[in-house]
C-alpha positions in Angstrom: 120.0 110.3 116.4 122.5 108.6 118.4 124.5 111.3 121.0 128.4 111.3 120.2 129.3 112.3 123.8 128.0 110.6 126.6 126.1 112.0 129.9 129.2 111.0 132.3 132.2 112.5 129.7 130.6 115.8 130.0 131.6 115.8 133.8 134.8 116.0 132.9 136.4 118.8 132.3 139.9 120.2 130.0 142.6 120.7 132.1 143.4 124.0 133.6 146.3 124.5 131.1 143.7 124.5 128.1 144.8 121.6 126.6 141.6 119.5 125.5 140.8 116.2 126.7 138.0 114.9 125.1 138.1 114.7 120.9 136.3 113.8 118.6 138.6 112.3 114.7 136.3 112.1 111.9 137.5 109.5 109.1 138.2 107.6 112.6 138.7 104.5 110.2 140.7 105.6 107.3 144.9 105.3 106.8 145.1 108.1 108.8 142.6 107.6 111.9 143.5 104.0 112.2 146.5 105.2 113.2 146.2 108.4 115.1 143.3 107.0 117.9 145.1 104.5 119.4 148.1 107.3 119.7 145.5 109.8 121.3 144.5 107.0 123.9 148.0 106.8 124.7 148.2 110.4 125.5 145.4 110.3 127.5 142.9 112.1 125.5 139.2 110.4 125.8 138.7 109.7 122.0 134.8 109.3 119.9 136.1 108.5 116.2 133.3 109.2 113.9 133.8 107.5 109.8 131.3 106.9 107.1 132.6 103.3 107.2 133.5 103.4 103.6 136.8 101.7 103.3 135.5 99.0 106.8 135.8 96.0 104.1 139.3 96.5 104.2 141.6 95.2 107.0 145.4 94.5 105.9 146.7 93.6 108.7 145.9 93.4 113.0 148.0 95.6 115.1 146.9 94.6 118.3 145.3 98.3 119.2 142.7 99.1 121.1 140.7 102.0 119.4 137.8 104.0 120.5 134.1 103.8 120.1 133.2 104.8 116.7 129.9 105.9 115.3 129.1 105.4 111.5 127.9 108.9 110.8 128.3 111.2 107.9 129.9 114.6 109.0 127.6 116.1 106.8 124.7 115.4 109.2 126.5 116.6 112.0 124.7 119.3 114.4 126.0 121.5 116.8 123.9 119.5 119.5 126.2 116.3 118.2 129.2 118.1 119.1 128.3 119.3 122.5 130.8 118.1 124.5 134.0 118.0 122.4 136.9 120.0 123.5 138.5 119.6 119.9 138.2 117.5 116.6 140.5 116.4 114.5 138.8 116.8 111.0 140.7 114.3 108.6 137.1 112.6 106.7 137.0 113.9 103.2 137.0 112.4 99.6 141.1 112.0 99.9 143.4 112.3 96.8 143.4 113.6 93.2 142.0 110.3 91.2 138.8 110.2 93.5 138.3 113.9 93.8 138.1 114.4 89.7 135.4 111.3 89.7 132.9 113.6 90.7 134.2 117.1 91.4 130.7 118.9 91.7 130.7 116.1 94.9 133.8 117.0 95.9 132.9 120.3 96.8 129.8 119.8 98.5 131.3 117.2 100.8 135.0 118.2 101.0 134.7 122.1 101.0 131.2 122.8 101.7 131.0 120.2 104.8 134.1 121.0 106.1 133.2 124.4 106.7 129.4 123.3 107.6 131.3 120.7 110.4 133.8 123.8 112.2 130.6 126.5 111.6 128.8 123.7 114.1 131.9 123.1 115.8 132.1 126.9 116.7 128.3 126.8 117.8 128.4 123.8 120.2 131.8 125.3 122.2 134.7 123.3 120.3 137.8 125.2 121.1 139.7 123.5 118.8 139.4 122.0 115.3 142.5 120.5 113.6 141.8 120.6 109.8 144.5 117.9 107.8 144.9 119.9 104.8 147.5 119.2 102.3 150.4 120.4 100.6 149.1 119.6 97.6 147.8 123.1 97.2 151.0 124.5 96.5 150.4 122.6 93.1 152.9 123.7 90.4 155.6 125.7 91.9 159.5 125.4 90.3 161.0 128.1 91.8 162.1 127.3 95.6 160.4 125.4 98.3 156.7 126.3 99.2 155.7 128.1 102.9 152.8 128.6 104.6 153.0 132.2 103.3 153.1 131.2 99.3 150.6 131.5 96.9 148.5 128.4 96.7 148.7 126.9 93.1 146.1 123.9 93.5 145.9 121.9 90.0 142.8 119.4 91.3 139.8 120.1 92.7 140.8 118.2 95.9 143.5 120.8 96.5 141.8 123.3 95.7 139.1 122.6 98.3 142.3 122.4 100.9 142.4 126.0 99.6 139.1 127.3 100.1 138.6 125.3 103.7 141.6 127.3 105.5 140.0 130.7 103.3 136.6 130.1 104.9 137.4 128.4 108.4 139.9 131.1 109.0 137.2 133.3 109.3 135.4 131.8 112.3 138.1 132.1 114.3 137.8 133.7 117.4 139.2 134.1 121.3 137.0 131.0 121.9 137.4 128.8 118.8 141.0 127.9 117.3 141.1 126.4 113.9 144.8 125.1 113.0 145.4 124.0 109.7 148.1 120.9 109.0 149.0 120.6 105.4 150.1 117.2 105.5 152.9 116.2 102.7 152.3 113.1 100.3 151.2 110.5 102.8 153.1 106.7 103.3 154.0 104.3 105.9 152.1 101.0 107.4 148.6 101.5 108.5 146.1 98.4 109.1 143.6 100.0 106.9 146.5 101.4 104.6 146.3 103.0 101.4 147.9 101.7 97.7 146.7 104.9 95.7 149.2 107.1 97.4 153.0 106.9 95.5 155.4 105.1 98.2 153.0 102.9 99.4 151.9 101.9 95.9 155.5 101.5 94.3 156.2 99.1 97.0 153.0 97.2 96.7 154.3 97.1 92.6 157.5 96.0 93.7 156.0 93.0 95.8 153.7 91.5 93.7 154.8 92.1 90.4 158.8 92.4 90.8 158.6 95.8 88.1 157.5 99.6 88.5 157.0 100.8 85.0 156.3 104.7 85.6 154.6 106.9 83.1 156.8 110.3 84.3 160.7 110.5 83.9 160.4 110.8 88.1 161.7 114.3 88.1 158.8 115.9 89.8 159.1 116.6 93.5 157.2 115.9 95.9 157.4 115.9 99.7 156.7 112.8 101.5 155.6 112.4 105.4 154.7 109.0 107.5 151.2 108.4 108.8 153.0 108.3 112.3 154.9 111.8 111.9 151.4 113.0 110.8 149.8 111.7 114.1 152.8 113.1 116.3 151.9 116.5 114.5 148.1 116.0 115.5 149.2 115.3 119.0 151.3 118.3 119.0 149.5 120.5 118.1 146.4 119.2 120.5 148.7 119.6 123.3 150.3 123.2 122.5 149.5 126.1 123.9 146.4 127.8 122.6 148.1 130.9 121.7 150.6 129.1 119.5 148.4 127.3 117.6 145.7 129.6 117.1 144.5 129.9 113.8 147.9 128.8 112.4 149.0 127.1 109.4 151.6 124.6 109.5 153.1 122.4 106.5 154.2 118.4 108.2 156.9 117.2 107.2 161.0 117.5 106.9 163.0 119.6 105.1 165.0 116.3 104.5 162.1 114.9 103.0 161.6 116.7 100.3 162.0 113.8 97.3 161.9 113.7 93.2 160.0 110.9 92.8 163.0 109.1 90.9 164.5 109.2 94.3 161.4 107.2 96.1 161.0 104.9 93.3 165.1 104.4 94.2 164.7 103.9 97.6 161.8 101.1 96.4 164.3 99.4 94.5 167.1 99.0 97.7 164.1 97.8 99.9 163.0 95.1 97.0 166.3 94.6 95.4 164.9 92.0 92.8 162.4 94.4 92.0 163.2 96.3 88.2 162.3 100.0 87.7 161.9 101.7 84.2 161.2 105.5 83.9 159.0 107.4 81.3 159.0 110.6 79.5 157.0 113.9 81.3 153.6 112.6 81.0 152.1 116.0 81.6 151.3 115.7 85.0 152.6 119.2 86.0 152.5 118.8 90.2 155.9 119.3 91.7 156.8 121.2 94.4 159.2 121.3 97.3 157.9 122.3 100.6 159.6 124.0 103.8 159.1 122.7 106.4 161.0 125.2 108.9 157.5 126.7 111.0 156.7 123.8 112.5 160.0 123.2 114.3 159.4 126.5 115.4 155.8 126.6 116.5 156.0 123.0 118.0 159.2 122.6 118.9 159.0 119.1 120.1 157.7 117.7 117.1 160.2 115.9 114.9 160.0 113.7 112.0 161.3 110.2 112.7 160.5 108.6 109.1 162.4 108.4 105.5 161.6 107.4 101.9 163.9 104.6 102.8 162.7 103.6 106.4 159.6 103.8 105.2 160.0 101.3 101.9 162.3 99.2 104.6 159.1 99.0 106.8 156.7 98.1 103.5 158.4 94.9 102.9 158.7 94.0 106.6 155.4 94.2 106.6 154.8 91.9 103.3 156.9 89.7 104.4 154.9 89.4 107.7 151.4 89.0 106.3 152.5 87.2 102.9 151.1 89.8 100.8 148.9 88.5 98.0 148.4 90.6 95.0 144.8 90.2 95.6 145.3 91.9 98.8 147.1 94.9 96.7 144.6 95.4 94.4 140.8 95.1 96.6 139.2 98.0 96.6 139.1 99.1 99.8 143.0 100.0 99.6 141.9 102.5 96.8 140.0 105.3 97.2 138.6 105.4 94.0 137.6 102.0 93.3 136.3 101.9 96.4 133.9 104.6 95.8 132.9 102.9 92.2 132.2 99.6 93.6 129.9 101.3 96.5 128.4 103.1 93.5 128.1 100.3 91.1 126.5 98.1 93.8 124.4 100.5 94.7 125.4 100.3 98.1 125.7 104.0 98.5 123.5 106.7 96.7 124.9 109.5 93.7 125.1 112.2 96.8 127.7 109.4 98.8 124.8 107.8 101.3 124.1 104.6 102.6 121.1 103.4 100.6 119.0 101.1 103.2 118.6 97.7 102.7 116.7 94.9 104.7 116.7 92.4 102.2 113.4 91.0 103.4 
């Protein structure tokens, strides 16, 4: 089995301040990972990527950035020996978003909950000092009575969100003086990434506006959603890795900005401003009761250098500029790798992965 950290890397030590240098990023080829990893390298981190490769078939554009050596592995196969030599793990690699996880809830719990806890357990055994977990504000679920804080009771409405709750619960129990997990509850992500996702709200609406000129919503647009740009998520991860250990050890942090709590209707209107020829139609309540606002006061206190730079309007304009630059076609928008559930269904239907979501071996001889 390929060793994830080379002997040369093992000769390097973390800095005297305790800031990690050797970082493993799981999900390095994903929507967030493909933006995060070059930024980590810019900040002087020695980065190794790990990814199953489910979505590598999708590359919307080239950004000209260097990226780290990335190993094709499933996190469920990792042992403590594989993690020896890393100072920190940034764990992004899970089945992501609600429709994908509802496709097979049992497999979701196996991968997202049990797999993530096993990874954290192996990391602690290997002597990895920090474990940054990409959690989600969807853990708050349905909450109509004010902004949710990190101390609010979770109310997950889906298997995806419930797994986030369970990972937080179980990994917090692993915290010790030598093992510091941090749980970043990201708001709903948006923005440009070479391995873009079109199954998240702002990106999806922007894609519809560009390819069809029409956004027909099944809901009345009144539910609340907090948003955060992928570059701001990356900045929060970097700030967490660079923060003093005592500031972030076993902390839960909502990642976003108080001004970026939007009603879905407002997100659609921001798209309408960026794509002025787009027609927007709202429906009635479609039975989706996920609606929540989130307070982001704590992250400003714990990570005083962190601030979100992106709003929904700025992100919508970015999407417009990107689509114009690459001449995006409808076939690009609908390509399976850019919609998580569609791609996994394709890999299953073509028997490229087995029912447990492991790659099948084919030699075609």
